[in-house]
N, C-alpha and C positions, 0 to 999 in steps of 0.2 A: 504494500500500500504506500501511498505518497508520504514522504518524510515530513511534509508540511502539516499533516494532520495527525494528532496523537490518538491512537486507538487502544482499547483495553487489550491486555495479553490474550484474552480468550478470542477476541475478534481477529487479532493478528494471526493466532494459531489456526483459526478456521480458514482465513484467507489463504494462508500458506498451504494448508492441506488440500483445499479445493484446487488450487493452482497445480499442485503436484499430481493429484489424481486425474486432472484433466489431460495430463500428458501421458498417463499410464494406461488409460482405458479408452476404448473405441466409442462406446455408446454412453449416453446420459439419459436417465429417466427421472421424471418428476412425479412424486406421489403426494397426495394430501392425507393428513393424519387423522381425519375425522373417523371415529368409530374403530380406531386401531389401538388394540391393547398393547401395553409395553411388553407383556410376555410374548406376544406374537412377533414383535420386532426383534426381541432377543433370540427367539427360535430361528427366525429367518437369517439373522446375522450369523448364527452358528452353522446352519445348514449350508449357507452360501459363502462362507468365509473365504473360499478359494476362487469364487467366481464373481463376487461383487463386493462393493463397499457402500455402506449405508451411512448417510450423514443427515442429521436433523440440523437445519441451518437457519441463520439470520438471512432473510431474503436479500437485503441490499448488499450485504457482504458477499453472499454467494454469487449474485449477479455481477458484481464488480470483479470478483476473482475469475469468473468464467469469461468475461469480456477481455480482461487483461491476458488470460491464457489463450485467447483467440480460439475458443472451442467452436468448431464449425457449426454454424446454424443457430447459435445461442441468441442472435438478434431477433429470431422468429418467436422466441418465448419470453421476451422482456415483460410483456403484460400478464404473463401467467404466474409470476412470482408474487402471490398473495396468500394470506392465511398461513397456516403452519405447513411448511414444505419439508419433504424428505427427498434428498438427492440420492440416486442410485447410480454409481459408476460401475460399468460392467463391460465385458467382452462378449457376454451372452446376447444372442439375437433378441431384440425387444419383443418380437412376436412370441418366441419361446418363453421368455421371462414372464410375459403377461399370462400365458397359459399356465405356467407353473404357479404363479401367485393366485390365480383363480381357483386352483385345486387345493390351496392351503388357507382357505377362509374358514371362519368358525361361525357357529350359530349363536345368536344373542337373543335374549328376551325382548319382546316388543315394548316400545315406549310410545306414549301419545305423541303424535307429530311425526313419527318415523314414516318414511316412504317404503312401501312394500317392494321388495326386490324380486320376489317370486310369488306366484299364486299361493294363497294360504288356505289349506283345507283342514277342517276339524273332522277327524275320523270317527266312524261309528264305534259304539262299544260303551263299556262301563267307565264313567268318569271318576268313580270313587268319591264323588261329592254328594253330601247329604242334601235332600230337598230343602229349599228355603228361598231367601231373597235372590239367590244367584239364578233362579229359574227365569227371572225377568231379563237377565243379561243374555241368556240363551235365546229368549223370545225376541229381544231387540235385534240380535244378530241373525235372526231367521234360521236358527238351528233347531230342528225338530227333536224333541226329547220325550222320554217316558220314565216313569218311576218303577223300579223293580228291585226287590230285596233291600229297600231302604236307601238305594243309590239312584243318582240321575244317570240315565243311559242316553247316548246319542243314537237316534233312530237310523240315521244314514249319513254317509260322508257328505259334508257340506262345505262348499266354497264360501268363505266369509270375506275375502279380500282378493283383489286382482293386482297384478303388477302395476305399479305407479300410483295406487291408492294411498291415501294418508290414513294412518291408523288413529282411530278415535280413542279417547281415554277409557271408555267402557270396553271396547274391543281389546285394548291392551291388557286391561285387568282380567278379562275372561281368558285370554290366551295364557297369561301368567298362571292363573288358577289351574289350567290344564297342563302346565309345564311344556307348552309349545313354544319353541324358540325359532321364530320364522325369519329373523333378520340375518342375512349373510354379511359378515363383516371381515375386513382384512385389507391388505395392501392392494391397491389398484393403480396401475400406471395411468396417470392423467395425461401426460405428454411424454414423448420420447424424441430424442434427436438421433437419427440414423443416417450417418454419412452426410450430414448437413440438411437432411429432410426432416421436417417436423411432423410427427404423427400424433393424433389425438387418441383418446381412449377407444372410441368406436372403430378407429382404423386398425387397432391392435387385437380386437376381439375376433377370435376364430372359432367357428362351429366345426370342430373336428369330425363329429359324427356325420354331419351333412356333407362335409367335404369328402369324406370316405365314400359315402353313398354315391355322390356325384361322380367320383373317380371310377368306382366300380361300374356304374351305368355307362360312362363314356368308354370304358374298356370293352364292355360287351357289344356296344353299338359299333365301335371301330372294328372289332373282330368280325362281327356279322357283315359289315360292309366289305371287309377284305375278302371274306369267303365268297360272297355273292358277286363281287366284281373280279374274282379270280386274280387277286393281288398276291403274287407268290412270295411269301416271306416264311421263314422257319416256324413262326408261331401258328400259322394256319394251313400250311401245306398239307398236313395230314387230313384235315377236315375238307379241304378242297378236293383231294383225291377220293375221299370217301363219298363226297357228294356227287362227283363225276361218275364214280362206279355205280352208285344207285340209279342215277339218271340213265346211264347206258344200259343197265340191266332192265329198267322199266321200258325203255325204248325197244329193246330186243324182244321182251315178252309181248308188248302190244303189237309188234310187227310180225310176230310168229317166227322170229329168227332163232333157229335151233343151234345151241352150242352146249358144251359140257357144263358150263356154269349155270345155264338157264333151263335145262331140260326138265328138272323137277318142277320148277314154277310153271312151265308150259303145260306139263301133264296135269298139275293141280288146276290150272285155269280151265282146261278142256273137261276135266272131271266135273268141275263146278257147272259148266255150261250144260254138260250131258245130264247132270242131276236135275237142273232146272227144267230142261226140255222133257225129261222123263215125267216130272211132276205135272207139267202142263198137259201132256198127252194122257196121263192117268186120269186127270180131272175130266177130260173130254171123253173118257170111256175106252181108250185104246190100250190100257194097261193090262 
């Protein structure tokens, strides 16, 4: 930092470390620390100690250090340094890192005002709760109930909130009574710099299952096209030959071309015709 301005040792150390890490690692990711537990951060630091460095930073110090280190593309994220920021320096591809972080989220109890991250369903069955005022909470959430053996039972699986809904105080209380923890929380990459290109959270989200299905569909469609267009490559040559053999055999049988390969099928063909003719003549009284 500039010698003209005196900074605290803590800020000076942070500036120096960010500058150093900017030169050691290829990618930079920004995460926001809302709903991130310290234990989660400690766990990730331990798991990824050889692959990434995590730093909770002062925004102005971090931005200054990154600009001075000339980290490629940082100018595109200047207005993103707000709130409590975590910097992740890594050589791990940001798409791969985003997928890893999404698999390491934890479930938290719902609080009033939380936004629903996934559809919330209250399952059918015994709640273990005794009948009482809580029944009105079930009724308000449109959850069908019955009383059996001194307990409240949910009559059927019931969706009580959809993705994007805001959880009300009463619904939060009901979910907590049922020990349902519907809020997925953990580190999410808000922005990443990848070789100078700025990527937002939605750019990094990959639906692996859908991608796998699409890839499988594309493979079978391409294979079918290759077979039907007689495109001779090692992957389909066996199927092309088998298809050609069946077509040739079918042509030989339909044109009454006798060969060792087709004689049995021809005999069966004429046996079938003779049987049909016999049945017709029999019906007409010639049998």
